[in-house]
VOFI-824632 format. One record per residue (C-alpha): residue in three letters; x, y, z. Coordinates in nm, 2 decimals. Example, Ala and Ser with C-alpha at 12.3 -4.5 7.8 and 13.67 -1.06 7.14 Angstrom:
SITE code   east  north     up
SITE  ALA   1.23  -0.45   0.78
SITE  SER   1.37  -0.11   0.71
This chain:
SITE code   east  north     up
SITE  MET  -2.29  -5.52  -7.44
SITE  ASN  -2.38  -5.86  -7.59
SITE  PRO  -2.67  -6.06  -7.45
SITE  GLN  -2.44  -6.31  -7.27
SITE  ASN  -2.26  -6.03  -7.08
SITE  GLN  -2.60  -5.87  -6.99
SITE  PHE  -2.72  -6.20  -6.85
SITE  VAL  -2.40  -6.24  -6.64
SITE  THR  -2.43  -5.89  -6.51
SITE  LEU  -2.80  -5.93  -6.42
SITE  ASN  -2.73  -6.26  -6.26
SITE  PHE  -2.45  -6.11  -6.05
SITE  ILE  -2.68  -5.82  -5.94
SITE  ASN  -2.96  -6.07  -5.86
SITE  ARG  -2.72  -6.28  -5.64
SITE  THR  -2.59  -5.97  -5.47
SITE  LEU  -2.94  -5.85  -5.39
SITE  LYS  -3.04  -6.19  -5.26
SITE  ARG  -2.74  -6.19  -5.02
SITE  ALA  -2.81  -5.84  -4.91
SITE  LEU  -3.19  -5.87  -4.89
SITE  PRO  -3.28  -6.23  -4.82
SITE  ASN  -3.66  -6.16  -4.84
SITE  THR  -3.92  -5.89  -4.85
SITE  GLN  -3.91  -5.85  -4.48
SITE  ALA  -3.55  -5.76  -4.49
SITE  ALA  -3.62  -5.51  -4.77
SITE  SER  -3.90  -5.36  -4.55
SITE  LEU  -3.66  -5.33  -4.26
SITE  VAL  -3.40  -5.16  -4.48
SITE  ILE  -3.66  -4.91  -4.61
SITE  ILE  -3.79  -4.83  -4.26
SITE  VAL  -3.44  -4.77  -4.12
SITE  LEU  -3.33  -4.56  -4.42
SITE  VAL  -3.64  -4.35  -4.43
SITE  SER  -3.64  -4.30  -4.06
SITE  PHE  -3.27  -4.19  -4.06
SITE  VAL  -3.31  -3.96  -4.35
SITE  LEU  -3.62  -3.79  -4.20
SITE  ILE  -3.47  -3.75  -3.86
SITE  TYR  -3.13  -3.62  -3.99
SITE  SER  -3.28  -3.38  -4.25
SITE  LEU  -3.56  -3.25  -4.02
SITE  SER  -3.38  -3.26  -3.69
SITE  ASP  -3.34  -2.88  -3.67
SITE  LEU  -3.69  -2.81  -3.78
SITE  LEU  -3.87  -3.08  -3.58
SITE  MET  -3.64  -3.10  -3.27
SITE  PRO  -3.93  -3.02  -3.03
SITE  VAL  -4.13  -3.31  -3.18
SITE  PHE  -3.84  -3.55  -3.14
SITE  VAL  -3.78  -3.43  -2.78
SITE  SER  -4.15  -3.47  -2.71
SITE  ILE  -4.15  -3.83  -2.85
SITE  GLY  -3.85  -3.91  -2.63
SITE  ILE  -4.01  -3.77  -2.31
SITE  ALA  -4.34  -3.94  -2.39
SITE  TYR  -4.16  -4.27  -2.44
SITE  LEU  -3.98  -4.22  -2.11
SITE  LEU  -4.31  -4.15  -1.93
SITE  GLU  -4.49  -4.43  -2.10
SITE  GLY  -4.32  -4.68  -1.87
SITE  ILE  -4.46  -4.51  -1.57
SITE  VAL  -4.81  -4.50  -1.72
SITE  ARG  -4.79  -4.87  -1.78
SITE  LYS  -4.70  -4.94  -1.42
SITE  ALA  -5.00  -4.73  -1.31
SITE  GLU  -5.22  -4.92  -1.55
SITE  ARG  -5.10  -5.25  -1.40
SITE  LEU  -5.24  -5.12  -1.07
SITE  ASN  -5.59  -5.12  -1.23
SITE  MET  -5.58  -4.74  -1.29
SITE  PRO  -5.77  -4.63  -1.61
SITE  ARG  -5.54  -4.51  -1.89
SITE  PHE  -5.66  -4.15  -1.89
SITE  ALA  -5.62  -4.12  -1.51
SITE  ALA  -5.27  -4.27  -1.53
SITE  VAL  -5.18  -4.02  -1.80
SITE  MET  -5.31  -3.73  -1.61
SITE  LEU  -5.13  -3.83  -1.29
SITE  VAL  -4.79  -3.89  -1.47
SITE  PHE  -4.83  -3.57  -1.68
SITE  SER  -4.90  -3.37  -1.36
SITE  LEU  -4.59  -3.50  -1.20
SITE  PHE  -4.39  -3.42  -1.51
SITE  VAL  -4.52  -3.06  -1.53
SITE  THR  -4.45  -3.01  -1.15
SITE  SER  -4.10  -3.14  -1.19
SITE  LEU  -4.05  -2.91  -1.50
SITE  VAL  -4.17  -2.61  -1.31
SITE  PHE  -3.95  -2.69  -1.01
SITE  LEU  -3.65  -2.73  -1.25
SITE  LEU  -3.71  -2.41  -1.44
SITE  PHE  -3.80  -2.17  -1.15
SITE  ILE  -3.60  -2.31  -0.86
SITE  LEU  -3.31  -2.52  -0.96
SITE  ILE  -3.19  -2.36  -1.28
SITE  PRO  -3.18  -2.00  -1.14
SITE  ILE  -2.97  -2.13  -0.84
SITE  ILE  -2.74  -2.33  -1.07
SITE  SER  -2.71  -2.03  -1.31
SITE  GLN  -2.61  -1.80  -1.03
SITE  GLN  -2.35  -2.04  -0.90
SITE  ALA  -2.21  -2.09  -1.25
SITE  VAL  -2.18  -1.71  -1.29
SITE  GLU  -2.01  -1.67  -0.96
SITE  LEU  -1.77  -1.96  -1.04
SITE  VAL  -1.68  -1.81  -1.38
SITE  GLN  -1.62  -1.47  -1.22
SITE  GLN  -1.38  -1.63  -0.98
SITE  VAL  -1.18  -1.81  -1.25
SITE  PRO  -0.90  -1.53  -1.25
SITE  ASP  -0.86  -1.58  -0.88
SITE  ILE  -0.85  -1.96  -0.92
SITE  ILE  -0.59  -1.92  -1.19
SITE  SER  -0.38  -1.69  -0.98
SITE  HIS  -0.40  -1.93  -0.68
SITE  ALA  -0.30  -2.22  -0.90
SITE  GLN  -0.02  -2.02  -1.06
SITE  THR   0.13  -1.96  -0.72
SITE  GLY   0.14  -2.33  -0.64
SITE  ILE   0.27  -2.42  -0.99
SITE  MET   0.55  -2.17  -0.98
SITE  ARG   0.70  -2.35  -0.68
SITE  LEU   0.77  -2.65  -0.90
SITE  PRO   1.09  -2.51  -1.07
SITE  LYS   1.23  -2.45  -0.72
SITE  LEU   1.15  -2.79  -0.60
SITE  TYR   1.24  -2.98  -0.92
SITE  PRO   1.48  -2.75  -1.11
SITE  LYS   1.62  -3.03  -1.33
SITE  LEU   1.27  -3.14  -1.45
SITE  VAL   1.08  -2.81  -1.48
SITE  SER   1.20  -2.47  -1.60
SITE  GLU   1.04  -2.15  -1.48
SITE  THR   1.03  -2.00  -1.83
SITE  LYS   0.84  -2.30  -1.97
SITE  ILE   0.59  -2.29  -1.68
SITE  GLN   0.52  -1.92  -1.74
SITE  GLU   0.46  -1.98  -2.11
SITE  ILE   0.21  -2.26  -2.04
SITE  LEU   0.03  -2.06  -1.77
SITE  GLN   0.00  -1.76  -2.00
SITE  VAL  -0.16  -1.97  -2.27
SITE  VAL  -0.40  -2.14  -2.03
SITE  GLN  -0.49  -1.81  -1.86
SITE  SER  -0.57  -1.64  -2.19
SITE  GLU  -0.78  -1.93  -2.31
SITE  LEU  -0.98  -1.96  -1.99
SITE  LEU  -1.04  -1.59  -1.96
SITE  SER  -1.17  -1.56  -2.32
SITE  TYR  -1.39  -1.86  -2.27
SITE  CYS  -1.54  -1.72  -1.95
SITE  GLN  -1.60  -1.38  -2.11
SITE  SER  -1.79  -1.56  -2.39
SITE  LEU  -2.00  -1.74  -2.13
SITE  LEU  -2.09  -1.41  -1.95
SITE  SER  -2.16  -1.21  -2.26
SITE  VAL  -2.52  -1.19  -2.38
SITE  SER  -2.56  -1.16  -2.75
SITE  ALA  -2.86  -1.13  -2.99
SITE  ALA  -2.82  -1.50  -3.07
SITE  SER  -2.86  -1.60  -2.71
SITE  VAL  -3.17  -1.38  -2.68
SITE  MET  -3.32  -1.55  -2.98
SITE  GLY  -3.23  -1.88  -2.83
SITE  LEU  -3.41  -1.78  -2.51
SITE  ILE  -3.73  -1.69  -2.72
SITE  SER  -3.71  -2.03  -2.89
SITE  ALA  -3.67  -2.21  -2.56
SITE  MET  -3.98  -2.03  -2.43
SITE  ILE  -4.18  -2.15  -2.73
SITE  TYR  -4.05  -2.50  -2.68
SITE  LEU  -4.15  -2.49  -2.32
SITE  PHE  -4.50  -2.44  -2.43
SITE  LEU  -4.51  -2.68  -2.72
SITE  VAL  -4.32  -2.98  -2.58
SITE  PRO  -4.54  -3.04  -2.27
SITE  MET  -4.85  -3.01  -2.49
SITE  MET  -4.72  -3.26  -2.74
SITE  VAL  -4.61  -3.49  -2.46
SITE  PHE  -4.97  -3.49  -2.32
SITE  PHE  -5.13  -3.58  -2.65
SITE  LEU  -4.87  -3.84  -2.73
SITE  LEU  -4.95  -4.01  -2.41
SITE  LYS  -5.33  -3.97  -2.42
SITE  ASP  -5.38  -4.06  -2.79
SITE  LYS  -5.10  -4.32  -2.82
SITE  GLU  -5.32  -4.59  -2.97
SITE  ILE  -5.48  -4.35  -3.23
SITE  LEU  -5.14  -4.22  -3.33
SITE  MET  -4.99  -4.57  -3.36
SITE  ALA  -5.28  -4.69  -3.57
SITE  TRP  -5.24  -4.40  -3.80
SITE  PHE  -4.86  -4.45  -3.83
SITE  ILE  -4.89  -4.82  -3.90
SITE  ARG  -5.10  -4.74  -4.21
SITE  PHE  -4.79  -4.61  -4.38
SITE  MET  -4.57  -4.90  -4.29
SITE  PRO  -4.49  -5.18  -4.54
SITE  LYS  -4.72  -5.49  -4.51
SITE  GLU  -4.42  -5.73  -4.48
SITE  ARG  -4.29  -5.59  -4.15
SITE  HIS  -4.27  -5.89  -3.92
SITE  LEU  -3.89  -5.87  -3.90
SITE  SER  -3.91  -5.49  -3.83
SITE  VAL  -4.17  -5.56  -3.55
SITE  ASP  -3.94  -5.83  -3.40
SITE  VAL  -3.65  -5.58  -3.40
SITE  TRP  -3.86  -5.31  -3.24
SITE  HIS  -3.98  -5.54  -2.96
SITE  GLU  -3.62  -5.64  -2.89
SITE  VAL  -3.51  -5.27  -2.90
SITE  ASP  -3.81  -5.14  -2.70
SITE  THR  -3.72  -5.32  -2.38
SITE  GLN  -3.35  -5.23  -2.41
SITE  ILE  -3.40  -4.86  -2.49
SITE  GLY  -3.67  -4.83  -2.22
SITE  ASN  -3.45  -4.98  -1.96
SITE  TYR  -3.15  -4.77  -2.06
SITE  VAL  -3.32  -4.43  -2.08
SITE  ARG  -3.52  -4.48  -1.76
SITE  GLY  -3.21  -4.62  -1.59
SITE  LYS  -3.00  -4.33  -1.71
SITE  VAL  -3.24  -4.07  -1.58
SITE  SER  -3.26  -4.25  -1.24
SITE  GLU  -2.88  -4.26  -1.23
SITE  VAL  -2.85  -3.89  -1.30
SITE  LEU  -3.11  -3.80  -1.03
SITE  ILE  -2.95  -4.03  -0.77
SITE  LEU  -2.60  -3.90  -0.83
SITE  CYS  -2.72  -3.54  -0.82
SITE  ALA  -2.90  -3.59  -0.49
SITE  VAL  -2.62  -3.79  -0.32
SITE  SER  -2.35  -3.55  -0.45
SITE  TYR  -2.54  -3.24  -0.33
SITE  LEU  -2.60  -3.38   0.02
SITE  THR  -2.24  -3.48   0.04
SITE  TYR  -2.09  -3.15  -0.08
SITE  ALA  -2.34  -2.94   0.12
SITE  ILE  -2.27  -3.12   0.44
SITE  MET  -1.90  -3.09   0.39
SITE  GLY  -1.93  -2.72   0.32
SITE  LEU  -1.80  -2.72  -0.04
SITE  ASN  -1.88  -2.41  -0.24
SITE  TYR  -2.11  -2.43  -0.54
SITE  ALA  -2.24  -2.76  -0.41
SITE  LEU  -2.56  -2.76  -0.63
SITE  LEU  -2.37  -2.67  -0.95
SITE  LEU  -2.11  -2.94  -0.89
SITE  ALA  -2.38  -3.20  -0.80
SITE  VAL  -2.55  -3.13  -1.13
SITE  LEU  -2.22  -3.18  -1.31
SITE  MET  -2.18  -3.51  -1.12
SITE  GLY  -2.52  -3.63  -1.24
SITE  LEU  -2.47  -3.51  -1.60
SITE  GLN  -2.13  -3.68  -1.63
SITE  VAL  -2.29  -4.02  -1.67
SITE  ILE  -2.44  -3.91  -2.01
SITE  LEU  -2.09  -3.92  -2.15
SITE  PRO  -1.95  -4.27  -2.05
SITE  TYR  -1.58  -4.30  -1.96
SITE  ILE  -1.51  -3.93  -2.06
SITE  GLY  -1.76  -3.75  -1.83
SITE  ALA  -1.61  -3.88  -1.51
SITE  THR  -1.27  -3.74  -1.62
SITE  LEU  -1.41  -3.40  -1.71
SITE  VAL  -1.61  -3.35  -1.39
SITE  THR  -1.30  -3.43  -1.18
SITE  PHE  -1.14  -3.09  -1.26
SITE  PRO  -1.42  -2.86  -1.14
SITE  VAL  -1.48  -3.06  -0.82
SITE  LEU  -1.12  -3.09  -0.71
SITE  GLY  -1.04  -2.74  -0.85
SITE  VAL  -1.31  -2.57  -0.63
SITE  ALA  -1.20  -2.78  -0.33
SITE  TYR  -0.83  -2.68  -0.39
SITE  PHE  -0.91  -2.31  -0.42
SITE  GLN  -1.13  -2.32  -0.11
SITE  TRP  -0.90  -2.51   0.12
SITE  GLY  -0.57  -2.58  -0.04
SITE  LEU  -0.39  -2.91  -0.08
SITE  SER  -0.27  -2.94   0.28
SITE  ASN  -0.61  -2.91   0.44
SITE  ASP  -0.79  -3.21   0.57
SITE  ASP  -1.12  -3.09   0.41
SITE  PHE  -0.96  -3.11   0.07
SITE  MET  -0.86  -3.48   0.13
SITE  SER  -1.21  -3.55   0.26
SITE  ILE  -1.36  -3.41  -0.07
SITE  VAL  -1.12  -3.63  -0.27
SITE  ILE  -1.22  -3.94  -0.07
SITE  ALA  -1.59  -3.86  -0.09
SITE  TYR  -1.57  -3.80  -0.47
SITE  ALA  -1.39  -4.13  -0.52
SITE  ILE  -1.65  -4.31  -0.31
SITE  ILE  -1.94  -4.16  -0.51
SITE  GLN  -1.78  -4.26  -0.84
SITE  ALA  -1.71  -4.61  -0.71
SITE  VAL  -2.06  -4.66  -0.58
SITE  ASP  -2.19  -4.55  -0.92
SITE  GLY  -1.98  -4.79  -1.11
SITE  VAL  -2.00  -5.09  -0.88
SITE  LEU  -2.36  -5.06  -0.75
SITE  LEU  -2.58  -4.82  -0.94
SITE  VAL  -2.48  -4.92  -1.30
SITE  PRO  -2.53  -5.30  -1.24
SITE  LEU  -2.85  -5.24  -1.05
SITE  LEU  -3.01  -5.00  -1.30
SITE  PHE  -2.89  -5.15  -1.62
SITE  SER  -2.90  -5.53  -1.55
SITE  GLU  -3.15  -5.58  -1.83
SITE  ALA  -2.98  -5.35  -2.08
SITE  VAL  -2.77  -5.47  -2.36
SITE  ASN  -2.39  -5.48  -2.30
SITE  LEU  -2.19  -5.29  -2.56
SITE  HIS  -1.82  -5.29  -2.60
SITE  ALA  -1.64  -4.98  -2.49
SITE  ILE  -1.52  -4.92  -2.84
SITE  ALA  -1.88  -4.94  -2.97
SITE  ILE  -1.99  -4.69  -2.71
SITE  ILE  -1.71  -4.44  -2.79
SITE  VAL  -1.78  -4.47  -3.17
SITE  ALA  -2.15  -4.42  -3.11
SITE  ILE  -2.09  -4.11  -2.90
SITE  LEU  -1.86  -3.96  -3.16
SITE  PHE  -2.09  -4.04  -3.45
SITE  PHE  -2.43  -3.95  -3.31
SITE  GLY  -2.29  -3.66  -3.11
SITE  GLY  -2.14  -3.52  -3.43
SITE  LEU  -2.48  -3.55  -3.60
SITE  TRP  -2.72  -3.42  -3.33
SITE  GLY  -2.50  -3.26  -3.06
SITE  PHE  -2.62  -3.30  -2.70
SITE  TRP  -2.92  -3.52  -2.78
SITE  GLY  -2.70  -3.74  -3.00
SITE  VAL  -2.46  -3.79  -2.71
SITE  PHE  -2.75  -3.86  -2.47
SITE  LEU  -2.91  -4.11  -2.71
SITE  ALA  -2.58  -4.26  -2.85
SITE  ILE  -2.61  -4.58  -2.65
SITE  PRO  -2.98  -4.64  -2.73
SITE  LEU  -2.91  -4.58  -3.09
SITE  ALA  -2.61  -4.81  -3.08
SITE  THR  -2.85  -5.07  -2.93
SITE  VAL  -3.08  -5.03  -3.22
SITE  VAL  -2.80  -5.08  -3.47
SITE  LYS  -2.69  -5.39  -3.28
SITE  ALA  -3.04  -5.53  -3.27
SITE  ILE  -3.08  -5.48  -3.64
SITE  LEU  -2.74  -5.65  -3.72
SITE  THR  -2.83  -5.94  -3.48
SITE  ALA  -3.17  -5.99  -3.65
SITE  TRP  -3.01  -5.96  -3.99
SITE  SER  -2.76  -6.24  -3.91
SITE  ARG  -3.04  -6.46  -3.79
SITE  LEU  -3.23  -6.40  -4.10
SITE  GLU  -2.94  -6.49  -4.33
SITE  THR  -2.89  -6.82  -4.15
SITE  THR  -3.25  -6.93  -4.19
């Protein structure tokens, strides 16, 4: 390559880098984002308890700050919030989860009866609408559905060596995670000062992005946890008063469905209405009462809770939310789904700061 061509090539690369990285702050932001992503993605299996602890500590930090605003010393606020966290964890593990597990096992064991009950109702369709539905086709569909559901239920009830190892790992995490959460809250300033030592010096843009994201993620995560708890409580009280079987299990599903926007509400409809149908049948007034109550709860969640809890959170387009759920859920499973919207918020904040930087 002659010197003139070399000069043209280098000039092109230089112009490209200047457009992509307008200054050293932009380069620092790129380095921080790439290094963070690579570390989290490559070490997610190994350091998942650490990442979970950081997420819980970040969630509890907002409560600690509110306690500090009431003139409570930092250490006292940390002890109070951590005590409430441990109490809630013990209540969840030793009271709620055993009841939910028992109800889940009972529901799974009744799946064959539910299928048989539904099959009786579905087999009436060819008689009512002979021109639209054939009995042979209905039987083929029911056989496929029945075999798939039964095999799935058997896999849920079976206890394998892998599940035992998973239980042992969970017990280890139950010890490690609360301990790390406590030290992350207590020694926050020390840990942050140590972490900043490894950050690039030109990090003003990165700090601006973090401040913008911090409020949005904090509002979203705390709002999402509040939404889950409120929906669980309201759903349980409603279903228990109306006498619906497996009220606690279905209430937990109602709360967890908000983790998966747009899709969760559709998925949780089947178990709620399916249990009500098996318990009372379509013609019973109690079944219609459950349908109305379920619709009211979903409407209150969408019309009242979401605007109230997420008024300060960033608005993302539905397509952006779905893409984020698919992408981050594919990378990190449940936690990727749960944190899909906060992570999408981070991406949006970075792109917004980048566009402002290029115009300056």
